[in-house]
N, CA, C and O atoms as a MOPAC input file, in Angstrom:
PM7 MOZYME 1SCF
protein

 N    -44.44100 1    28.17900 1    53.13300 1
 C    -44.38200 1    26.87500 1    52.48300 1
 C    -44.37600 1    27.02100 1    50.96600 1
 O    -43.62400 1    26.33900 1    50.27000 1
 N    -45.24000 1    27.93700 1    50.45100 1
 C    -45.28600 1    28.14100 1    49.00100 1
 C    -43.95600 1    28.68000 1    48.49500 1
 O    -43.51800 1    28.31800 1    47.40300 1
 N    -43.30000 1    29.55100 1    49.28200 1
 C    -42.02100 1    30.12300 1    48.85800 1
 C    -40.95200 1    29.03900 1    48.76000 1
 O    -40.11700 1    29.08600 1    47.85600 1
 N    -40.95900 1    28.05600 1    49.67500 1
 C    -39.98900 1    26.96000 1    49.62700 1
 C    -40.21600 1    26.09700 1    48.39600 1
 O    -39.26200 1    25.67600 1    47.74200 1
 N    -41.46800 1    25.83700 1    48.08300 1
 C    -41.79200 1    25.02200 1    46.90300 1
 C    -41.36200 1    25.75300 1    45.63600 1
 O    -40.78700 1    25.14800 1    44.73100 1
 N    -41.63600 1    27.04500 1    45.57100 1
 C    -41.25000 1    27.84100 1    44.39900 1
 C    -39.72200 1    27.85400 1    44.27800 1
 O    -39.19100 1    27.70300 1    43.17800 1
 N    -39.01400 1    28.03100 1    45.39200 1
 C    -37.55000 1    28.03700 1    45.37600 1
 C    -37.00700 1    26.68400 1    44.91600 1
 O    -36.04200 1    26.63800 1    44.15300 1
 N    -37.60700 1    25.58900 1    45.36400 1
 C    -37.18100 1    24.25300 1    44.95600 1
 C    -37.43300 1    24.02300 1    43.46900 1
 O    -36.59700 1    23.43100 1    42.78500 1
 N    -38.57100 1    24.48200 1    42.96400 1
 C    -38.88900 1    24.34500 1    41.53800 1
 C    -37.87800 1    25.12500 1    40.71100 1
 O    -37.39900 1    24.63000 1    39.69000 1
 N    -37.55300 1    26.32400 1    41.13600 1
 C    -36.56500 1    27.15000 1    40.41400 1
 C    -35.19900 1    26.46100 1    40.43600 1
 O    -34.51000 1    26.40400 1    39.41700 1
 N    -34.81100 1    25.93800 1    41.60700 1
 C    -33.52500 1    25.25100 1    41.71900 1
 C    -33.46800 1    24.03600 1    40.80100 1
 O    -32.46300 1    23.80500 1    40.12800 1
 N    -34.54300 1    23.26600 1    40.77800 1
 C    -34.59800 1    22.08500 1    39.90800 1
 C    -34.54300 1    22.50200 1    38.44200 1
 O    -33.87600 1    21.85000 1    37.63900 1
 N    -35.23000 1    23.57100 1    38.08800 1
 C    -35.21300 1    24.06900 1    36.70600 1
 C    -33.81300 1    24.51800 1    36.31200 1
 O    -33.37300 1    24.25300 1    35.19300 1
 N    -33.10600 1    25.19600 1    37.21500 1
 C    -31.73300 1    25.63300 1    36.92800 1
 C    -30.79800 1    24.44400 1    36.74800 1
 O    -29.98300 1    24.41800 1    35.82600 1
 N    -30.92100 1    23.46700 1    37.63100 1
 C    -30.08700 1    22.26600 1    37.51400 1
 C    -30.37500 1    21.54300 1    36.20100 1
 O    -29.45100 1    21.09000 1    35.52700 1
 N    -31.63500 1    21.43400 1    35.84200 1
 C    -32.02100 1    20.76500 1    34.59200 1
 C    -31.46700 1    21.51100 1    33.38600 1
 O    -30.99600 1    20.88800 1    32.43500 1
 N    -31.52100 1    22.84200 1    33.41700 1
 C    -31.01800 1    23.61000 1    32.26600 1
 C    -29.50500 1    23.49700 1    32.15500 1
 O    -28.97400 1    23.43000 1    31.04700 1
 N    -28.80100 1    23.47300 1    33.28400 1
 C    -27.34500 1    23.30700 1    33.25500 1
 C    -26.98900 1    21.92600 1    32.71100 1
 O    -26.10700 1    21.80300 1    31.86100 1
 N    -27.66400 1    20.89500 1    33.19400 1
 C    -27.39500 1    19.52600 1    32.71100 1
 C    -27.69600 1    19.39800 1    31.22700 1
 O    -26.93700 1    18.76300 1    30.49400 1
 N    -28.79200 1    19.99200 1    30.77600 1
 C    -29.14100 1    19.95300 1    29.35100 1
 C    -28.06600 1    20.64800 1    28.53100 1
 O    -27.67900 1    20.16800 1    27.46600 1
 N    -27.58400 1    21.78500 1    29.03600 1
 C    -26.51300 1    22.50500 1    28.33600 1
 C    -25.25400 1    21.67800 1    28.23400 1
 O    -24.59200 1    21.68500 1    27.19700 1
 N    -24.91000 1    20.96100 1    29.29800 1
 C    -23.72700 1    20.10100 1    29.26700 1
 C    -23.89300 1    18.96100 1    28.27900 1
 O    -22.95200 1    18.60500 1    27.57000 1
 N    -25.08200 1    18.39000 1    28.23100 1
 C    -25.34600 1    17.29600 1    27.28700 1
 C    -25.23700 1    17.80200 1    25.85700 1
 O    -24.63900 1    17.13700 1    25.01200 1
 N    -25.80100 1    18.95900 1    25.57600 1
 C    -25.73000 1    19.53600 1    24.22600 1
 C    -24.28400 1    19.85600 1    23.86400 1
 O    -23.84500 1    19.57800 1    22.74800 1
 N    -23.53500 1    20.44400 1    24.81400 1
 C    -22.12900 1    20.76500 1    24.55200 1
 C    -21.33800 1    19.50100 1    24.25200 1
 O    -20.50300 1    19.49500 1    23.34800 1
 N    -21.58800 1    18.44000 1    24.99200 1
 C    -20.88700 1    17.16700 1    24.76200 1
 C    -21.23800 1    16.60300 1    23.38600 1
 O    -20.36600 1    16.08800 1    22.68600 1
 N    -22.50100 1    16.69800 1    23.00100 1
 C    -22.92400 1    16.20300 1    21.68700 1
 C    -22.25600 1    17.00300 1    20.58000 1
 O    -21.80400 1    16.42600 1    19.59100 1
 N    -22.18600 1    18.32600 1    20.73000 1
 C    -21.51300 1    19.16000 1    19.73500 1
 C    -20.04400 1    18.80100 1    19.63900 1
 O    -19.48000 1    18.74100 1    18.54700 1
 N    -19.43100 1    18.56400 1    20.78200 1
 C    -18.02100 1    18.21300 1    20.81500 1
 C    -17.78400 1    16.89800 1    20.08700 1
 O    -16.80300 1    16.76900 1    19.35600 1
 N    -18.65700 1    15.93000 1    20.27200 1
 C    -18.50700 1    14.64200 1    19.59100 1
 C    -18.72600 1    14.77100 1    18.09200 1
 O    -18.06300 1    14.08600 1    17.31400 1
 N    -19.64100 1    15.63600 1    17.67300 1
 C    -19.90500 1    15.80800 1    16.24600 1
 C    -18.77000 1    16.52000 1    15.53100 1
 O    -18.62600 1    16.38100 1    14.31600 1
 N    -17.96100 1    17.28000 1    16.26000 1
 C    -16.86100 1    18.01600 1    15.64700 1
 C    -15.55100 1    17.24800 1    15.68400 1
 O    -14.50300 1    17.79100 1    15.33400 1
 N    -15.59900 1    15.99500 1    16.10400 1
 C    -14.38300 1    15.18900 1    16.15800 1
 C    -13.85200 1    14.96000 1    14.75400 1
 O    -14.61900 1    14.81800 1    13.80100 1
 N    -12.53400 1    14.92600 1    14.63900 1
 C    -11.92700 1    14.57600 1    13.36600 1
 C    -11.68900 1    13.07700 1    13.35700 1
 O    -11.05400 1    12.53100 1    14.25900 1
 N    -12.19800 1    12.42600 1    12.34400 1
 C    -12.03300 1    10.99100 1    12.22600 1
 C    -10.79400 1    10.70600 1    11.39400 1
 O    -10.47000 1    11.48400 1    10.49700 1
 N    -10.10100 1     9.62500 1    11.66500 1
 C     -8.89900 1     9.31400 1    10.88800 1
 C     -9.25300 1     9.06700 1     9.42800 1
 O    -10.30900 1     8.52000 1     9.10900 1
 N     -8.36000 1     9.47800 1     8.56400 1
 C     -8.57000 1     9.30100 1     7.12300 1
 C     -8.38200 1     7.83700 1     6.75300 1
 O     -7.43300 1     7.19500 1     7.20400 1
 N     -9.27200 1     7.31800 1     5.94600 1
 C     -9.10300 1     5.99000 1     5.36400 1
 C     -8.44100 1     6.20300 1     4.00600 1
 O     -9.11400 1     6.33400 1     2.98400 1
 N     -7.12300 1     6.23600 1     4.01600 1
 C     -6.33900 1     6.64900 1     2.84900 1
 C     -6.65400 1     5.83600 1     1.59900 1
 O     -6.84100 1     4.62000 1     1.63800 1
 N     -6.70400 1     6.56300 1     0.49700 1
 C     -6.80200 1     5.95100 1    -0.82900 1
 C     -5.69500 1     6.58200 1    -1.66200 1
 O     -5.84300 1     7.68500 1    -2.18900 1
 N     -4.57600 1     5.85500 1    -1.77000 1
 C     -3.40000 1     6.40000 1    -2.43400 1
 C     -3.44300 1     6.14800 1    -3.93400 1
 O     -3.86000 1     5.08100 1    -4.38400 1
 N     -3.00900 1     7.13800 1    -4.70000 1
 C     -2.84700 1     7.02400 1    -6.14600 1
 C     -1.48800 1     7.60400 1    -6.51300 1
 O     -0.94700 1     8.44400 1    -5.79500 1
 N     -0.94600 1     7.15100 1    -7.63000 1
 C      0.32400 1     7.69200 1    -8.10000 1
 C      0.09500 1     9.14100 1    -8.50400 1
 O     -0.74600 1     9.43300 1    -9.35400 1
 N      0.84800 1    10.04400 1    -7.88900 1
 C      0.67300 1    11.46600 1    -8.19500 1
 C      1.87200 1    12.06800 1    -8.91600 1
 O      1.76700 1    13.13100 1    -9.52700 1
 N      3.01200 1    11.38400 1    -8.84300 1
 C      4.20200 1    11.93000 1    -9.49500 1
 C      5.16300 1    10.80000 1    -9.82400 1
 O      5.35600 1     9.87900 1    -9.03200 1
 N      5.76100 1    10.88500 1   -11.00400 1
 C      6.78000 1     9.92700 1   -11.41900 1
 C      7.95700 1    10.73900 1   -11.91900 1
 O      7.82900 1    11.51300 1   -12.86800 1
 N      9.12300 1    10.56000 1   -11.27000 1
 C     10.27500 1    11.35900 1   -11.67100 1
 C     11.56700 1    10.65600 1   -11.27800 1
 O     11.76300 1    10.31300 1   -10.11200 1
 N     12.43300 1    10.44500 1   -12.23600 1
 C     13.74500 1     9.82800 1   -12.00300 1
 C     13.65100 1     8.51400 1   -11.22600 1
 O     14.47300 1     8.25700 1   -10.34600 1
 N     12.67500 1     7.69800 1   -11.53700 1
 C     12.52600 1     6.40600 1   -10.88100 1
 C     11.83700 1     6.46800 1    -9.53200 1
 O     11.66100 1     5.44400 1    -8.87100 1
 N     11.45100 1     7.65000 1    -9.12800 1
 C     10.78000 1     7.84200 1    -7.84400 1
 C      9.28900 1     7.97100 1    -8.09100 1
 O      8.86100 1     8.74800 1    -8.94400 1
 N      8.49800 1     7.21200 1    -7.34500 1
 C      7.03900 1     7.23900 1    -7.46400 1
 C      6.48700 1     7.88100 1    -6.19000 1
 O      6.80200 1     7.44200 1    -5.08500 1
 N      5.66900 1     8.91200 1    -6.34700 1
 C      5.03800 1     9.56700 1    -5.19400 1
 C      3.56100 1     9.18900 1    -5.21000 1
 O      2.87200 1     9.35000 1    -6.21700 1
 N      3.09600 1     8.68600 1    -4.08100 1
 C      1.68600 1     8.34500 1    -3.89600 1
 C      1.05700 1     9.40600 1    -2.99900 1
 O      1.62400 1     9.76300 1    -1.96600 1
 N     -0.11100 1     9.91200 1    -3.38800 1
 C     -0.83700 1    10.89000 1    -2.57700 1
 C     -2.23300 1    10.35900 1    -2.28700 1
 O     -2.83700 1     9.66500 1    -3.10400 1
 N     -2.72800 1    10.70100 1    -1.10500 1
 C     -4.06900 1    10.28400 1    -0.71500 1
 C     -5.10100 1    11.17700 1    -1.39700 1
 O     -4.91900 1    12.39200 1    -1.48500 1
 N     -6.17800 1    10.57400 1    -1.87700 1
 C     -7.25800 1    11.33600 1    -2.50900 1
 C     -8.04200 1    12.18500 1    -1.52000 1
 O     -8.72800 1    13.12200 1    -1.92700 1
 N     -7.95500 1    11.87500 1    -0.22600 1
 C     -8.81300 1    12.52700 1     0.76000 1
 C     -8.09600 1    13.49400 1     1.69300 1
 O     -8.73500 1    14.37300 1     2.27100 1
 N     -6.79200 1    13.35100 1     1.85100 1
 C     -6.06500 1    14.24200 1     2.75700 1
 C     -4.73000 1    14.60300 1     2.10000 1
 O     -4.50200 1    14.28400 1     0.93400 1
 N     -3.87800 1    15.24900 1     2.83100 1
 C     -2.58600 1    15.68600 1     2.28200 1
 C     -1.46800 1    14.67500 1     2.48700 1
 O     -0.30600 1    14.98800 1     2.22400 1
 N     -1.78500 1    13.48100 1     2.94500 1
 C     -0.76000 1    12.49300 1     3.21600 1
 C     -0.17200 1    11.96500 1     1.90600 1
 O     -0.87700 1    11.81600 1     0.90700 1
 N      1.11300 1    11.69100 1     1.93200 1
 C      1.77100 1    11.11500 1     0.75600 1
 C      2.99200 1    10.32600 1     1.20800 1
 O      3.47600 1    10.49000 1     2.32800 1
 N      3.47400 1     9.47700 1     0.32900 1
 C      4.72000 1     8.76100 1     0.57300 1
 C      5.35100 1     8.47200 1    -0.77300 1
 O      4.70300 1     8.58200 1    -1.81400 1
 N      6.62300 1     8.10100 1    -0.74400 1
 C      7.32400 1     7.82400 1    -1.99500 1
 C      8.11100 1     6.53400 1    -1.87700 1
 O      8.47300 1     6.08600 1    -0.78900 1
 N      8.35700 1     5.95900 1    -3.03300 1
 C      9.19500 1     4.77700 1    -3.11800 1
 C      9.82900 1     4.74900 1    -4.49800 1
 O      9.45600 1     5.52400 1    -5.37900 1
 N     10.78100 1     3.86000 1    -4.67700 1
 C     11.47900 1     3.77400 1    -5.95400 1
 C     10.94900 1     2.61500 1    -6.78500 1
 O     10.74000 1     1.50700 1    -6.29000 1
 N     10.74200 1     2.90400 1    -8.04800 1
 C     10.21900 1     1.91100 1    -8.97900 1
 C     11.11600 1     0.67700 1    -9.01000 1
 O     10.62700 1    -0.45000 1    -9.08900 1
 N     12.41200 1     0.89000 1    -8.94700 1
 C     13.36500 1    -0.22200 1    -9.04600 1
 C     13.19900 1    -1.24400 1    -7.92600 1
 O     13.60000 1    -2.39700 1    -8.08800 1
 N     12.62100 1    -0.85300 1    -6.80200 1
 C     12.38600 1    -1.79400 1    -5.69600 1
 C     11.32300 1    -2.84200 1    -6.04500 1
 O     11.20400 1    -3.85600 1    -5.35700 1
 N     10.55800 1    -2.60300 1    -7.10500 1
 C      9.44000 1    -3.49200 1    -7.43500 1
 C      9.57700 1    -4.18800 1    -8.78500 1
 O      8.65000 1    -4.87100 1    -9.22000 1
 N     10.70800 1    -4.02800 1    -9.44900 1
 C     10.91700 1    -4.69100 1   -10.75100 1
 C     10.87200 1    -6.20700 1   -10.55900 1
 O     11.45500 1    -6.74600 1    -9.61900 1
 N     10.16700 1    -6.88200 1   -11.47400 1
 C      9.95400 1    -8.33400 1   -11.47200 1
 C      9.15800 1    -8.82900 1   -10.26000 1
 O      9.28600 1    -9.98100 1    -9.84800 1
 N      8.34700 1    -7.95200 1    -9.70700 1
 C      7.40200 1    -8.37000 1    -8.65400 1
 C      5.99500 1    -8.21200 1    -9.21100 1
 O      5.80700 1    -7.74700 1   -10.33500 1
 N      5.02800 1    -8.59700 1    -8.42600 1
 C      3.63300 1    -8.45200 1    -8.88000 1
 C      2.93100 1    -7.33800 1    -8.10300 1
 O      1.74600 1    -7.45000 1    -7.78900 1
 N      3.65200 1    -6.27700 1    -7.79700 1
 C      3.11800 1    -5.14700 1    -7.03500 1
 C      2.00300 1    -4.48000 1    -7.84300 1
 O      2.26500 1    -3.80900 1    -8.84200 1
 N      0.76500 1    -4.67100 1    -7.40300 1
 C     -0.41700 1    -4.32300 1    -8.20200 1
 C     -0.48300 1    -2.85500 1    -8.60700 1
 O     -0.84800 1    -2.55400 1    -9.74300 1
 N     -0.13800 1    -1.93600 1    -7.70900 1
 C     -0.32000 1    -0.51900 1    -8.05900 1
 C      0.66700 1    -0.04200 1    -9.12000 1
 O      0.44300 1     0.99900 1    -9.73900 1
 N      1.75200 1    -0.77900 1    -9.34100 1
 C      2.70200 1    -0.40000 1   -10.39000 1
 C      2.61100 1    -1.27100 1   -11.63000 1
 O      3.24700 1    -0.96800 1   -12.64000 1
 N      1.84600 1    -2.33200 1   -11.57800 1
 C      1.65300 1    -3.20100 1   -12.75000 1
 C      0.56700 1    -2.58800 1   -13.63000 1
 O     -0.56700 1    -3.06600 1   -13.66400 1
 N      0.93100 1    -1.53000 1   -14.33600 1
 C     -0.06400 1    -0.73400 1   -15.06900 1
 C     -0.64600 1    -1.45000 1   -16.29000 1
 O     -1.77500 1    -1.15900 1   -16.68600 1
 N      0.08900 1    -2.36800 1   -16.88600 1
 C     -0.46500 1    -3.06500 1   -18.05500 1
 C     -1.12700 1    -4.38700 1   -17.68500 1
 O     -1.69200 1    -5.05600 1   -18.55000 1
 N     -1.06600 1    -4.77200 1   -16.41400 1
 C     -1.79600 1    -5.94200 1   -15.94200 1
 C     -1.24900 1    -7.28200 1   -16.37500 1
 O     -1.99000 1    -8.26400 1   -16.42000 1
 N      0.05400 1    -7.34900 1   -16.70000 1
 C      0.61800 1    -8.63600 1   -17.11700 1
 C      1.12500 1    -9.47200 1   -15.94600 1
 O      1.64500 1   -10.56900 1   -16.14800 1
 N      0.97700 1    -8.96400 1   -14.72600 1
 C      1.37400 1    -9.72200 1   -13.55000 1
 C      2.76500 1    -9.42100 1   -13.03400 1
 O      3.14800 1    -9.90500 1   -11.96900 1
 N      3.53900 1    -8.61900 1   -13.78200 1
 C      4.89900 1    -8.28400 1   -13.36900 1
 C      5.17000 1    -6.80600 1   -13.59900 1
 O      4.69000 1    -6.21100 1   -14.56400 1
 N      5.93600 1    -6.23500 1   -12.70600 1
 C      6.36400 1    -4.84200 1   -12.85800 1
 C      7.65000 1    -4.84600 1   -13.67500 1
 O      8.61800 1    -5.52200 1   -13.32800 1
 N      7.64700 1    -4.07900 1   -14.76900 1
 C      8.82000 1    -4.03000 1   -15.63000 1
 C      8.90100 1    -2.67100 1   -16.32900 1
 O      8.13700 1    -1.76000 1   -16.01200 1
 N      9.81800 1    -2.54300 1   -17.27000 1
 C     10.04200 1    -1.27300 1   -17.96600 1
 C      8.80000 1    -0.79900 1   -18.71000 1
 O      8.57200 1     0.40500 1   -18.82200 1
 N      7.99900 1    -1.72000 1   -19.21600 1
 C      6.76900 1    -1.33600 1   -19.90900 1
 C      5.82600 1    -0.58500 1   -18.95500 1
 O      5.21000 1     0.41000 1   -19.33700 1
 N      5.72200 1    -1.06900 1   -17.72000 1
 C      4.88500 1    -0.39000 1   -16.72600 1
 C      5.42000 1     1.01300 1   -16.43100 1
 O      4.64900 1     1.96200 1   -16.29100 1
 N      6.74800 1     1.13500 1   -16.33700 1
 C      7.33700 1     2.44000 1   -16.06300 1
 C      7.05900 1     3.41400 1   -17.19900 1
 O      6.76400 1     4.58400 1   -16.95400 1
 N      7.14900 1     2.94200 1   -18.43800 1
 C      6.88600 1     3.83600 1   -19.58200 1
 C      5.41400 1     4.27600 1   -19.60000 1
 O      5.10900 1     5.40600 1   -19.98200 1
 N      4.51000 1     3.39000 1   -19.18900 1
 C      3.10000 1     3.76400 1   -19.10800 1
 C      2.88500 1     4.81500 1   -18.02900 1
 O      2.13500 1     5.77100 1   -18.22800 1
 N      3.54500 1     4.63800 1   -16.87800 1
 C      3.43300 1     5.63800 1   -15.80200 1
 C      3.96100 1     7.00500 1   -16.25200 1
 O      3.38000 1     8.04200 1   -15.93300 1
 N      5.06600 1     6.98600 1   -16.99500 1
 C      5.62900 1     8.25200 1   -17.48600 1
 C      4.70600 1     8.92800 1   -18.48300 1
 O      4.54200 1    10.14800 1   -18.46100 1
 N      4.10700 1     8.13500 1   -19.35500 1
 C      3.19600 1     8.72600 1   -20.35500 1
 C      1.92900 1     9.25600 1   -19.70800 1
 O      1.38300 1    10.25900 1   -20.16600 1
 N      1.44600 1     8.60900 1   -18.65300 1
 C      0.25500 1     9.10800 1   -17.94100 1
 C      0.56100 1    10.37400 1   -17.16700 1
 O     -0.32200 1    11.20300 1   -16.94800 1
 N      1.81600 1    10.52700 1   -16.75200 1
 C      2.23200 1    11.70600 1   -15.98200 1
 C      2.23300 1    12.94800 1   -16.87100 1
 O      1.92800 1    14.04500 1   -16.40400 1
 N      2.57500 1    12.77900 1   -18.14700 1
 C      2.67600 1    13.93400 1   -19.05200 1
 C      1.39600 1    14.15300 1   -19.73000 1
 O      1.27400 1    15.07700 1   -20.53400 1

């Protein structure tokens, strides 16, 4: 009878240790997850009317042409804050690039 009880205790201990190991492994796996980047784009390059935006946190980038936003109120290109994108904004972007 004592041998059966000892065997049952050992079996329960083994099952508990395996379950604990699985729980720890799952927790480690969740902590190592890569979360999506919450992009924060800034102008990184200005060349021949092309504006390149790069994310401050990852390697993502995209480009667009300055001419697509002339006479609009596109905030990221309205560098002088007058409410409109125009040649003055482009000259400021070029001077900041150099």
